[in-house]
Backbone and ligand atoms as CSV (ligand in chain L), in Angstrom:
chain,resi,resn,atom,element,x,y,z
A,1,UNK,N,N,9.456,29.245,-78.601
A,1,UNK,CA,C,10.005,28.340,-77.585
A,1,UNK,C,C,9.899,26.891,-78.084
A,2,UNK,N,N,10.992,26.154,-78.069
A,2,UNK,CA,C,10.916,24.766,-78.549
A,2,UNK,C,C,10.142,23.904,-77.575
A,3,UNK,N,N,9.334,23.040,-78.091
A,3,UNK,CA,C,8.548,22.170,-77.234
A,3,UNK,C,C,9.456,21.082,-76.651
A,4,UNK,N,N,9.255,20.843,-75.354
A,4,UNK,CA,C,10.055,19.811,-74.706
A,4,UNK,C,C,9.649,18.444,-75.243
A,5,UNK,N,N,10.634,17.663,-75.574
A,5,UNK,CA,C,10.341,16.318,-76.056
A,5,UNK,C,C,9.884,15.443,-74.918
A,6,UNK,N,N,8.821,14.683,-75.150
A,6,UNK,CA,C,8.386,13.797,-74.088
A,6,UNK,C,C,9.170,12.501,-74.185
A,7,UNK,N,N,9.308,11.863,-73.081
A,7,UNK,CA,C,10.024,10.598,-73.075
A,7,UNK,C,C,9.297,9.670,-72.122
A,8,UNK,N,N,8.156,9.152,-72.542
A,8,UNK,CA,C,7.341,8.332,-71.653
A,8,UNK,C,C,7.906,6.939,-71.462
A,9,UNK,N,N,7.665,6.399,-70.276
A,9,UNK,CA,C,8.096,5.031,-70.013
A,9,UNK,C,C,7.085,4.047,-70.601
A,10,UNK,N,N,7.607,3.076,-71.313
A,10,UNK,CA,C,6.759,2.086,-71.962
A,10,UNK,C,C,7.184,0.702,-71.502
A,11,UNK,N,N,6.226,-0.127,-71.089
A,11,UNK,CA,C,6.638,-1.461,-70.658
A,11,UNK,C,C,6.043,-2.557,-71.533
A,12,UNK,N,N,5.199,-2.186,-72.453
A,12,UNK,CA,C,4.603,-3.215,-73.295
A,12,UNK,C,C,4.827,-2.906,-74.770
A,13,UNK,N,N,5.391,-3.870,-75.481
A,13,UNK,CA,C,5.552,-3.726,-76.925
A,13,UNK,C,C,4.626,-4.739,-77.584
A,14,UNK,N,N,3.803,-4.299,-78.525
A,14,UNK,CA,C,2.819,-5.200,-79.110
A,14,UNK,C,C,3.475,-6.289,-79.952
A,15,UNK,N,N,2.810,-7.436,-80.063
A,15,UNK,CA,C,3.372,-8.519,-80.864
A,15,UNK,C,C,3.124,-8.261,-82.348
A,16,UNK,N,N,2.141,-7.436,-82.655
A,16,UNK,CA,C,1.853,-7.121,-84.052
A,16,UNK,C,C,2.095,-5.637,-84.284
A,17,UNK,N,N,2.947,-5.335,-85.226
A,17,UNK,CA,C,3.355,-3.947,-85.416
A,17,UNK,C,C,2.643,-3.266,-86.571
A,18,UNK,N,N,1.843,-4.025,-87.331
A,18,UNK,CA,C,1.230,-3.402,-88.489
A,18,UNK,C,C,-0.174,-3.947,-88.707
A,19,UNK,N,N,-1.127,-3.060,-88.836
A,19,UNK,CA,C,-2.510,-3.434,-89.115
A,19,UNK,C,C,-2.894,-2.848,-90.459
A,20,UNK,N,N,-3.387,-3.724,-91.340
A,20,UNK,CA,C,-3.706,-3.285,-92.697
A,20,UNK,C,C,-5.187,-3.501,-92.956
A,21,UNK,N,N,-5.864,-2.491,-93.514
A,21,UNK,CA,C,-7.293,-2.637,-93.780
A,21,UNK,C,C,-7.584,-3.660,-94.870
A,22,UNK,N,N,-8.757,-4.249,-94.765
A,22,UNK,CA,C,-9.204,-5.225,-95.751
A,22,UNK,C,C,-9.380,-4.553,-97.115
A,23,UNK,N,N,-9.148,-5.306,-98.170
A,23,UNK,CA,C,-9.384,-4.840,-99.533
A,23,UNK,C,C,-8.745,-3.497,-99.860
A,24,UNK,N,N,-7.620,-3.232,-99.300
A,24,UNK,CA,C,-7.053,-1.932,-99.608
A,24,UNK,C,C,-5.714,-2.105,-100.310
A,25,UNK,N,N,-5.451,-1.163,-101.199
A,25,UNK,CA,C,-4.127,-1.122,-101.799
A,25,UNK,C,C,-3.153,-0.714,-100.700
A,26,UNK,N,N,-1.907,-0.931,-100.955
A,26,UNK,CA,C,-0.889,-0.542,-99.977
A,26,UNK,C,C,-0.979,0.949,-99.691
A,27,UNK,N,N,-1.289,1.294,-98.458
A,27,UNK,CA,C,-1.333,2.710,-98.098
A,27,UNK,C,C,-0.201,3.016,-97.133
A,28,UNK,N,N,0.162,4.247,-97.096
A,28,UNK,CA,C,1.239,4.652,-96.192
A,28,UNK,C,C,0.806,4.441,-94.747
A,29,UNK,N,N,-0.435,4.818,-94.455
A,29,UNK,CA,C,-0.959,4.606,-93.117
A,29,UNK,C,C,-0.490,5.639,-92.109
A,30,UNK,N,N,-0.937,5.447,-90.884
A,30,UNK,CA,C,-0.528,6.359,-89.821
A,30,UNK,C,C,0.495,5.653,-88.935
A,31,UNK,N,N,1.406,6.407,-88.383
A,31,UNK,CA,C,2.390,5.856,-87.450
A,31,UNK,C,C,1.936,6.118,-86.026
A,32,UNK,N,N,1.606,5.059,-85.330
A,32,UNK,CA,C,1.216,5.186,-83.927
A,32,UNK,C,C,2.471,4.961,-83.083
A,33,UNK,N,N,2.857,5.976,-82.321
A,33,UNK,CA,C,4.077,5.865,-81.519
A,33,UNK,C,C,3.873,4.898,-80.359
A,34,UNK,N,N,4.964,4.321,-79.916
A,34,UNK,CA,C,4.862,3.340,-78.821
A,34,UNK,C,C,4.337,3.953,-77.530
A,35,UNK,N,N,4.708,5.204,-77.272
A,35,UNK,CA,C,4.195,5.814,-76.032
A,35,UNK,C,C,2.704,6.136,-76.179
A,36,UNK,N,N,2.243,6.299,-77.419
A,36,UNK,CA,C,0.809,6.533,-77.624
A,36,UNK,C,C,0.020,5.261,-77.354
A,37,UNK,N,N,0.562,4.134,-77.828
A,37,UNK,CA,C,-0.092,2.862,-77.556
A,37,UNK,C,C,-0.080,2.562,-76.057
A,38,UNK,N,N,1.035,2.875,-75.395
A,38,UNK,CA,C,1.132,2.654,-73.949
A,38,UNK,C,C,0.097,3.503,-73.198
A,39,UNK,N,N,-0.103,4.739,-73.674
A,39,UNK,CA,C,-1.103,5.610,-73.049
A,39,UNK,C,C,-2.495,4.985,-73.176
A,40,UNK,N,N,-2.809,4.465,-74.360
A,40,UNK,CA,C,-4.101,3.811,-74.575
A,40,UNK,C,C,-4.238,2.575,-73.688
A,41,UNK,N,N,-3.136,1.822,-73.605
A,41,UNK,CA,C,-3.167,0.595,-72.810
A,41,UNK,C,C,-3.454,0.900,-71.345
A,42,UNK,N,N,-2.728,1.863,-70.800
A,42,UNK,CA,C,-2.902,2.187,-69.382
A,42,UNK,C,C,-4.274,2.772,-69.097
A,43,UNK,N,N,-4.735,3.659,-69.971
A,43,UNK,CA,C,-5.996,4.349,-69.727
A,43,UNK,C,C,-7.199,3.466,-70.063
A,44,UNK,N,N,-7.178,2.835,-71.220
A,44,UNK,CA,C,-8.377,2.159,-71.720
A,44,UNK,C,C,-8.405,0.655,-71.473
A,45,UNK,N,N,-7.251,0.023,-71.281
A,45,UNK,CA,C,-7.243,-1.420,-71.050
A,45,UNK,C,C,-7.010,-1.732,-69.567
A,46,UNK,N,N,-5.948,-1.159,-68.999
A,46,UNK,CA,C,-5.700,-1.354,-67.565
A,46,UNK,C,C,-6.691,-0.518,-66.747
A,47,UNK,N,N,-7.182,0.556,-67.350
A,47,UNK,CA,C,-8.180,1.435,-66.742
A,47,UNK,C,C,-7.681,2.165,-65.495
A,48,UNK,N,N,-6.472,2.655,-65.572
A,48,UNK,CA,C,-5.985,3.554,-64.525
A,48,UNK,C,C,-6.546,4.945,-64.797
A,49,UNK,N,N,-6.596,5.797,-63.756
A,49,UNK,CA,C,-7.009,7.167,-64.050
A,49,UNK,C,C,-5.807,7.936,-64.606
A,50,UNK,N,N,-6.085,9.126,-65.114
A,50,UNK,CA,C,-5.039,9.866,-65.829
A,50,UNK,C,C,-3.820,10.181,-64.975
A,51,UNK,N,N,-4.054,10.442,-63.686
A,51,UNK,CA,C,-2.929,10.763,-62.804
A,51,UNK,C,C,-2.014,9.546,-62.660
A,52,UNK,N,N,-2.623,8.381,-62.444
A,52,UNK,CA,C,-1.847,7.149,-62.305
A,52,UNK,C,C,-1.118,6.817,-63.613
A,53,UNK,N,N,-1.794,7.048,-64.739
A,53,UNK,CA,C,-1.178,6.792,-66.048
A,53,UNK,C,C,0.065,7.652,-66.235
A,54,UNK,N,N,-0.080,8.933,-65.923
A,54,UNK,CA,C,1.027,9.871,-66.090
A,54,UNK,C,C,2.189,9.488,-65.180
A,55,UNK,N,N,1.858,9.074,-63.950
A,55,UNK,CA,C,2.909,8.652,-63.017
A,55,UNK,C,C,3.612,7.406,-63.521
A,56,UNK,N,N,2.828,6.489,-64.020
A,56,UNK,CA,C,3.389,5.233,-64.525
A,56,UNK,C,C,4.367,5.490,-65.678
A,57,UNK,N,N,4.021,6.426,-66.531
A,57,UNK,CA,C,4.885,6.719,-67.686
A,57,UNK,C,C,5.932,7.787,-67.351
A,58,UNK,N,N,5.835,8.299,-66.125
A,58,UNK,CA,C,6.759,9.332,-65.651
A,58,UNK,C,C,6.777,10.564,-66.546
A,59,UNK,N,N,5.587,11.019,-66.874
A,59,UNK,CA,C,5.432,12.261,-67.628
A,59,UNK,C,C,4.366,13.098,-66.930
A,60,UNK,N,N,4.248,14.363,-67.331
A,60,UNK,CA,C,3.243,15.215,-66.700
A,60,UNK,C,C,1.855,14.831,-67.202
A,61,UNK,N,N,0.852,15.276,-66.455
A,61,UNK,CA,C,-0.517,14.951,-66.840
A,61,UNK,C,C,-0.883,15.589,-68.174
A,62,UNK,N,N,-0.387,16.792,-68.385
A,62,UNK,CA,C,-0.661,17.488,-69.649
A,62,UNK,C,C,-0.072,16.710,-70.823
A,63,UNK,N,N,1.172,16.266,-70.628
A,63,UNK,CA,C,1.813,15.482,-71.682
A,63,UNK,C,C,1.046,14.195,-71.928
A,64,UNK,N,N,0.631,13.553,-70.827
A,64,UNK,CA,C,-0.126,12.313,-70.983
A,64,UNK,C,C,-1.394,12.548,-71.795
A,65,UNK,N,N,-2.109,13.625,-71.457
A,65,UNK,CA,C,-3.354,13.941,-72.179
A,65,UNK,C,C,-3.089,14.163,-73.658
A,66,UNK,N,N,-1.994,14.838,-73.946
A,66,UNK,CA,C,-1.661,15.124,-75.331
A,66,UNK,C,C,-1.354,13.819,-76.089
A,67,UNK,N,N,-0.592,12.931,-75.458
A,67,UNK,CA,C,-0.240,11.658,-76.087
A,67,UNK,C,C,-1.491,10.808,-76.313
A,68,UNK,N,N,-2.350,10.755,-75.279
A,68,UNK,CA,C,-3.571,9.962,-75.377
A,68,UNK,C,C,-4.472,10.493,-76.491
A,69,UNK,N,N,-4.616,11.807,-76.535
A,69,UNK,CA,C,-5.451,12.436,-77.552
A,69,UNK,C,C,-4.922,12.129,-78.947
A,70,UNK,N,N,-3.618,12.246,-79.109
A,70,UNK,CA,C,-2.981,11.982,-80.386
A,70,UNK,C,C,-3.193,10.524,-80.812
A,71,UNK,N,N,-3.072,9.600,-79.836
A,71,UNK,CA,C,-3.256,8.172,-80.122
A,71,UNK,C,C,-4.666,7.897,-80.622
A,72,UNK,N,N,-5.657,8.440,-79.903
A,72,UNK,CA,C,-7.056,8.200,-80.274
A,72,UNK,C,C,-7.367,8.805,-81.627
A,73,UNK,N,N,-6.813,9.971,-81.891
A,73,UNK,CA,C,-7.059,10.662,-83.145
A,73,UNK,C,C,-6.494,9.852,-84.323
A,74,UNK,N,N,-5.269,9.343,-84.153
A,74,UNK,CA,C,-4.634,8.565,-85.218
A,74,UNK,C,C,-5.428,7.293,-85.526
A,75,UNK,N,N,-5.860,6.615,-84.462
A,75,UNK,CA,C,-6.585,5.366,-84.660
A,75,UNK,C,C,-7.939,5.631,-85.302
A,76,UNK,N,N,-8.637,6.656,-84.838
A,76,UNK,CA,C,-9.926,7.009,-85.418
A,76,UNK,C,C,-9.759,7.370,-86.897
A,77,UNK,N,N,-8.740,8.125,-87.175
A,77,UNK,CA,C,-8.466,8.534,-88.554
A,77,UNK,C,C,-8.205,7.307,-89.431
A,78,UNK,N,N,-7.403,6.382,-88.942
A,78,UNK,CA,C,-7.087,5.175,-89.699
A,78,UNK,C,C,-8.347,4.361,-89.961
A,79,UNK,N,N,-9.210,4.230,-88.945
A,79,UNK,CA,C,-10.438,3.446,-89.102
A,79,UNK,C,C,-11.384,4.111,-90.090
A,80,UNK,N,N,-11.501,5.422,-89.999
A,80,UNK,CA,C,-12.437,6.141,-90.866
A,80,UNK,C,C,-11.961,6.202,-92.309
A,81,UNK,N,N,-10.687,6.359,-92.488
A,81,UNK,CA,C,-10.149,6.534,-93.839
A,81,UNK,C,C,-9.592,5.247,-94.427
A,82,UNK,N,N,-9.706,4.149,-93.680
A,82,UNK,CA,C,-9.198,2.884,-94.179
A,82,UNK,C,C,-7.691,2.872,-94.355
A,83,UNK,N,N,-6.997,3.465,-93.406
A,83,UNK,CA,C,-5.542,3.501,-93.490
A,83,UNK,C,C,-4.913,2.417,-92.626
A,84,UNK,N,N,-3.731,2.010,-93.023
A,84,UNK,CA,C,-2.981,1.049,-92.201
A,84,UNK,C,C,-2.487,1.745,-90.934
A,85,UNK,N,N,-2.253,0.968,-89.895
A,85,UNK,CA,C,-1.662,1.509,-88.668
A,85,UNK,C,C,-0.309,0.836,-88.457
A,86,UNK,N,N,0.732,1.633,-88.395
A,86,UNK,CA,C,2.071,1.119,-88.094
A,86,UNK,C,C,2.429,1.534,-86.675
A,87,UNK,N,N,2.794,0.550,-85.864
A,87,UNK,CA,C,3.179,0.900,-84.495
A,87,UNK,C,C,4.695,1.001,-84.449
A,88,UNK,N,N,5.164,2.198,-84.456
A,88,UNK,CA,C,6.622,2.379,-84.459
A,88,UNK,C,C,7.011,3.795,-84.067
A,89,UNK,N,N,8.218,3.924,-83.635
A,89,UNK,CA,C,8.789,5.233,-83.353
A,89,UNK,C,C,8.293,5.862,-82.064
A,90,UNK,N,N,8.561,7.138,-81.926
A,90,UNK,CA,C,8.161,7.863,-80.732
A,90,UNK,C,C,9.357,8.151,-79.844
A,91,UNK,N,N,9.068,8.751,-78.722
A,91,UNK,CA,C,10.108,9.057,-77.740
A,91,UNK,C,C,9.742,8.377,-76.444
A,92,UNK,N,N,10.445,7.302,-76.144
A,92,UNK,CA,C,10.056,6.535,-74.971
A,92,UNK,C,C,11.256,5.750,-74.448
A,93,UNK,N,N,11.154,5.264,-73.244
A,93,UNK,CA,C,12.150,4.343,-72.687
A,93,UNK,C,C,11.426,3.083,-72.229
A,94,UNK,N,N,12.066,1.960,-72.424
A,94,UNK,CA,C,11.447,0.717,-72.010
A,94,UNK,C,C,11.684,0.482,-70.516
A,95,UNK,N,N,10.683,-0.055,-69.834
A,95,UNK,CA,C,10.868,-0.372,-68.419
A,95,UNK,C,C,10.606,-1.852,-68.183
A,96,UNK,N,N,11.143,-2.351,-67.111
A,96,UNK,CA,C,10.896,-3.741,-66.745
A,96,UNK,C,C,9.526,-3.889,-66.110
A,97,UNK,N,N,9.008,-5.102,-66.204
A,97,UNK,CA,C,7.755,-5.409,-65.512
A,97,UNK,C,C,8.088,-6.004,-64.147
A,98,UNK,N,N,7.289,-5.695,-63.159
A,98,UNK,CA,C,7.527,-6.227,-61.808
A,98,UNK,C,C,6.403,-7.192,-61.460
A,99,UNK,N,N,6.798,-8.386,-61.047
A,99,UNK,CA,C,5.816,-9.394,-60.659
A,99,UNK,C,C,5.985,-9.771,-59.187
A,100,UNK,N,N,4.887,-10.221,-58.580
A,100,UNK,CA,C,4.963,-10.782,-57.235
A,100,UNK,C,C,4.304,-12.153,-57.250
A,101,UNK,N,N,5.021,-13.136,-56.703
A,101,UNK,CA,C,4.507,-14.507,-56.673
A,101,UNK,C,C,3.386,-14.620,-55.634
A,102,UNK,N,N,2.274,-15.250,-56.038
A,102,UNK,CA,C,1.147,-15.425,-55.125
A,102,UNK,C,C,1.480,-16.476,-54.063
A,103,UNK,N,N,2.279,-17.474,-54.430
A,103,UNK,CA,C,2.584,-18.576,-53.510
A,103,UNK,C,C,3.673,-18.249,-52.494
A,104,UNK,N,N,4.751,-17.570,-52.933
A,104,UNK,CA,C,5.851,-17.365,-51.985
A,104,UNK,C,C,6.183,-15.881,-51.769
A,105,UNK,N,N,5.405,-14.990,-52.378
A,105,UNK,CA,C,5.558,-13.539,-52.189
A,105,UNK,C,C,6.873,-12.970,-52.711
A,106,UNK,N,N,7.592,-13.774,-53.480
A,106,UNK,CA,C,8.834,-13.286,-54.084
A,106,UNK,C,C,8.497,-12.226,-55.147
A,107,UNK,N,N,9.282,-11.138,-55.148
A,107,UNK,CA,C,9.090,-10.103,-56.174
A,107,UNK,C,C,10.284,-10.080,-57.106
A,108,UNK,N,N,10.024,-9.943,-58.380
A,108,UNK,CA,C,11.144,-9.877,-59.316
A,108,UNK,C,C,10.756,-9.073,-60.557
A,109,UNK,N,N,11.777,-8.731,-61.330
A,109,UNK,CA,C,11.560,-7.941,-62.538
A,109,UNK,C,C,11.788,-8.781,-63.780
A,110,UNK,N,N,11.018,-8.497,-64.793
A,110,UNK,CA,C,11.213,-9.131,-66.089
A,110,UNK,C,C,11.401,-8.040,-67.122
A,111,UNK,N,N,12.134,-8.370,-68.158
A,111,UNK,CA,C,12.312,-7.413,-69.252
A,111,UNK,C,C,10.965,-7.068,-69.874
A,112,UNK,N,N,10.878,-5.936,-70.565
A,112,UNK,CA,C,9.614,-5.568,-71.203
A,112,UNK,C,C,9.142,-6.661,-72.152
A,113,UNK,N,N,7.836,-6.663,-72.360
A,113,UNK,CA,C,7.243,-7.656,-73.253
A,113,UNK,C,C,7.518,-7.244,-74.703
A,114,UNK,N,N,8.597,-7.714,-75.261
A,114,UNK,CA,C,8.970,-7.314,-76.617
A,114,UNK,C,C,8.692,-8.421,-77.611
A,115,UNK,N,N,8.881,-8.096,-78.846
A,115,UNK,CA,C,8.683,-9.051,-79.935
A,115,UNK,C,C,9.531,-10.301,-79.679
A,116,UNK,N,N,8.897,-11.459,-79.631
A,116,UNK,CA,C,9.633,-12.697,-79.403
A,116,UNK,C,C,9.939,-12.951,-77.938
A,117,UNK,N,N,9.654,-11.987,-77.076
A,117,UNK,CA,C,9.924,-12.145,-75.648
A,117,UNK,C,C,8.796,-12.901,-74.958
A,118,UNK,N,N,8.970,-13.125,-73.673
A,118,UNK,CA,C,7.972,-13.894,-72.935
A,118,UNK,C,C,6.827,-13.010,-72.480
A,119,UNK,N,N,5.604,-13.517,-72.646
A,119,UNK,CA,C,4.440,-12.831,-72.098
A,119,UNK,C,C,4.322,-13.198,-70.633
A,120,UNK,N,N,3.579,-12.377,-69.899
A,120,UNK,CA,C,3.431,-12.599,-68.467
A,120,UNK,C,C,3.008,-14.016,-68.115
A,121,UNK,N,N,2.083,-14.567,-68.893
A,121,UNK,CA,C,1.539,-15.878,-68.549
A,121,UNK,C,C,2.520,-17.019,-68.817
A,122,UNK,N,N,3.631,-16.723,-69.482
A,122,UNK,CA,C,4.625,-17.770,-69.747
A,122,UNK,C,C,5.731,-17.787,-68.695
A,123,UNK,N,N,5.688,-16.822,-67.786
A,123,UNK,CA,C,6.795,-16.657,-66.852
A,123,UNK,C,C,6.481,-17.310,-65.508
A,124,UNK,N,N,7.399,-18.133,-65.039
A,124,UNK,CA,C,7.232,-18.780,-63.734
A,124,UNK,C,C,8.043,-18.028,-62.684
A,125,UNK,N,N,7.628,-18.159,-61.421
A,125,UNK,CA,C,8.372,-17.527,-60.326
A,125,UNK,C,C,9.783,-18.114,-60.259
A,126,UNK,N,N,10.808,-17.276,-60.293
A,126,UNK,CA,C,12.172,-17.804,-60.256
A,126,UNK,C,C,12.535,-18.442,-58.914
A,127,UNK,N,N,11.776,-18.115,-57.870
A,127,UNK,CA,C,12.086,-18.666,-56.553
A,127,UNK,C,C,11.454,-20.035,-56.330
A,128,UNK,N,N,10.173,-20.189,-56.716
A,128,UNK,CA,C,9.493,-21.452,-56.415
A,128,UNK,C,C,8.893,-22.138,-57.645
A,129,UNK,N,N,8.957,-21.489,-58.801
A,129,UNK,CA,C,8.468,-22.115,-60.026
A,129,UNK,C,C,6.965,-22.003,-60.231
A,130,UNK,N,N,6.272,-21.319,-59.323
A,130,UNK,CA,C,4.822,-21.183,-59.459
A,130,UNK,C,C,4.465,-20.294,-60.650
A,131,UNK,N,N,3.359,-20.618,-61.307
A,131,UNK,CA,C,2.897,-19.782,-62.414
A,131,UNK,C,C,1.905,-18.731,-61.918
A,132,UNK,N,N,1.555,-18.814,-60.637
A,132,UNK,CA,C,0.609,-17.841,-60.082
A,132,UNK,C,C,1.357,-16.604,-59.626
A,133,UNK,N,N,1.046,-15.495,-60.255
A,133,UNK,CA,C,1.707,-14.265,-59.816
A,133,UNK,C,C,0.813,-13.082,-60.128
A,134,UNK,N,N,1.096,-11.975,-59.480
A,134,UNK,CA,C,0.382,-10.762,-59.829
A,134,UNK,C,C,1.389,-9.756,-60.340
A,135,UNK,N,N,0.906,-8.892,-61.190
A,135,UNK,CA,C,1.779,-7.900,-61.787
A,135,UNK,C,C,1.578,-6.604,-61.033
A,136,UNK,N,N,2.672,-5.999,-60.634
A,136,UNK,CA,C,2.576,-4.744,-59.897
A,136,UNK,C,C,2.610,-3.589,-60.887
A,137,UNK,N,N,1.550,-2.838,-60.904
A,137,UNK,CA,C,1.425,-1.742,-61.857
A,137,UNK,C,C,1.473,-0.446,-61.074
A,138,UNK,N,N,2.662,0.124,-61.002
A,138,UNK,CA,C,2.807,1.372,-60.273
A,138,UNK,C,C,2.289,1.230,-58.847
A,139,UNK,N,N,2.616,0.126,-58.224
A,139,UNK,CA,C,2.161,-0.090,-56.855
A,139,UNK,C,C,0.739,-0.627,-56.756
A,140,UNK,N,N,-0.004,-0.581,-57.855
A,140,UNK,CA,C,-1.359,-1.108,-57.844
A,140,UNK,C,C,-1.295,-2.563,-58.275
A,141,UNK,N,N,-1.740,-3.425,-57.417
A,141,UNK,CA,C,-1.610,-4.832,-57.715
A,141,UNK,C,C,-2.715,-5.296,-58.666
A,142,UNK,N,N,-2.320,-5.915,-59.755
A,142,UNK,CA,C,-3.290,-6.495,-60.674
A,142,UNK,C,C,-3.330,-7.982,-60.356
A,143,UNK,N,N,-4.271,-8.374,-59.534
A,143,UNK,CA,C,-4.300,-9.767,-59.101
A,143,UNK,C,C,-4.631,-10.702,-60.250
A,144,UNK,N,N,-4.000,-11.846,-60.255
A,144,UNK,CA,C,-4.391,-12.863,-61.227
A,144,UNK,C,C,-4.533,-14.181,-60.502
A,145,UNK,N,N,-4.976,-15.198,-61.220
A,145,UNK,CA,C,-5.202,-16.480,-60.571
A,145,UNK,C,C,-6.672,-16.638,-60.256
A,146,UNK,N,N,-7.531,-15.910,-60.943
A,146,UNK,CA,C,-8.956,-16.198,-60.891
A,146,UNK,C,C,-9.847,-15.117,-60.311
A,147,UNK,N,N,-9.297,-14.196,-59.523
A,147,UNK,CA,C,-10.179,-13.199,-58.939
A,147,UNK,C,C,-9.620,-11.798,-59.135
A,148,UNK,N,N,-10.490,-10.837,-59.126
A,148,UNK,CA,C,-10.118,-9.427,-59.222
A,148,UNK,C,C,-9.181,-9.130,-60.384
A,149,UNK,N,N,-9.433,-9.757,-61.498
A,149,UNK,CA,C,-8.520,-9.582,-62.612
A,149,UNK,C,C,-8.959,-8.415,-63.474
A,150,UNK,N,N,-8.069,-7.470,-63.674
A,150,UNK,CA,C,-8.376,-6.383,-64.583
A,150,UNK,C,C,-8.202,-6.899,-65.994
A,151,UNK,N,N,-9.193,-6.680,-66.786
A,151,UNK,CA,C,-9.233,-7.263,-68.128
A,151,UNK,C,C,-8.001,-6.937,-68.967
A,152,UNK,N,N,-7.387,-7.986,-69.477
A,152,UNK,CA,C,-6.401,-7.814,-70.539
A,152,UNK,C,C,-5.088,-7.161,-70.186
A,153,UNK,N,N,-4.699,-7.120,-68.926
A,153,UNK,CA,C,-3.440,-6.444,-68.648
A,153,UNK,C,C,-2.222,-7.337,-68.832
A,154,UNK,N,N,-2.449,-8.600,-69.145
A,154,UNK,CA,C,-1.321,-9.436,-69.521
A,154,UNK,C,C,-0.579,-10.086,-68.374
A,155,UNK,N,N,-1.117,-10.039,-67.155
A,155,UNK,CA,C,-0.371,-10.630,-66.063
A,155,UNK,C,C,-0.556,-12.140,-66.014
A,156,UNK,N,N,-1.596,-12.646,-66.630
A,156,UNK,CA,C,-1.694,-14.097,-66.758
A,156,UNK,C,C,-2.474,-14.408,-68.013
A,157,UNK,N,N,-2.479,-15.667,-68.418
A,157,UNK,CA,C,-3.083,-16.020,-69.698
A,157,UNK,C,C,-4.550,-16.369,-69.633
A,158,UNK,N,N,-5.114,-16.428,-68.441
A,158,UNK,CA,C,-6.449,-16.986,-68.296
A,158,UNK,C,C,-7.550,-16.181,-68.977
A,159,UNK,N,N,-7.352,-14.894,-69.068
A,159,UNK,CA,C,-8.445,-14.062,-69.577
A,159,UNK,C,C,-8.143,-13.449,-70.927
A,160,UNK,N,N,-7.119,-13.960,-71.586
A,160,UNK,CA,C,-6.761,-13.308,-72.836
A,160,UNK,C,C,-7.278,-14.086,-74.031
L,1,ZN,ZN,ZN,7.174,-18.124,-55.904
């Protein structure tokens, strides 16, 4: 039976696509897929539970577990063997980020955070120009502007 291809939703693209070990000759390295990095981001950085992660990426929990496991294995392997990590490829679709303005409650969407694109902390509210906003993560509000900030989720620049 052919395995169903996963197609996880990804909303964050890293600004650095290649990590190379110190003092190493050019190695082929491991390819970390974008949906694998997204799985790590949601689980280990945003710290959602597995059910929320799977919902956010619109894949089954089993698929999410498989992607997460694969991501951790590749990174561990690269660290142990001194291999480069290339972030590329995979089966995924990009999604927009949703923000809500703290000052005027306006909600809007921004394109995914891609190479050369705007990070959350650079984006002002299109309705009132305020830089204070929270990022809506699958309905879970990641508050920013000084309180209740989940570490490193990119909704504002203060903690990065
Ligand atoms: Zn506003």
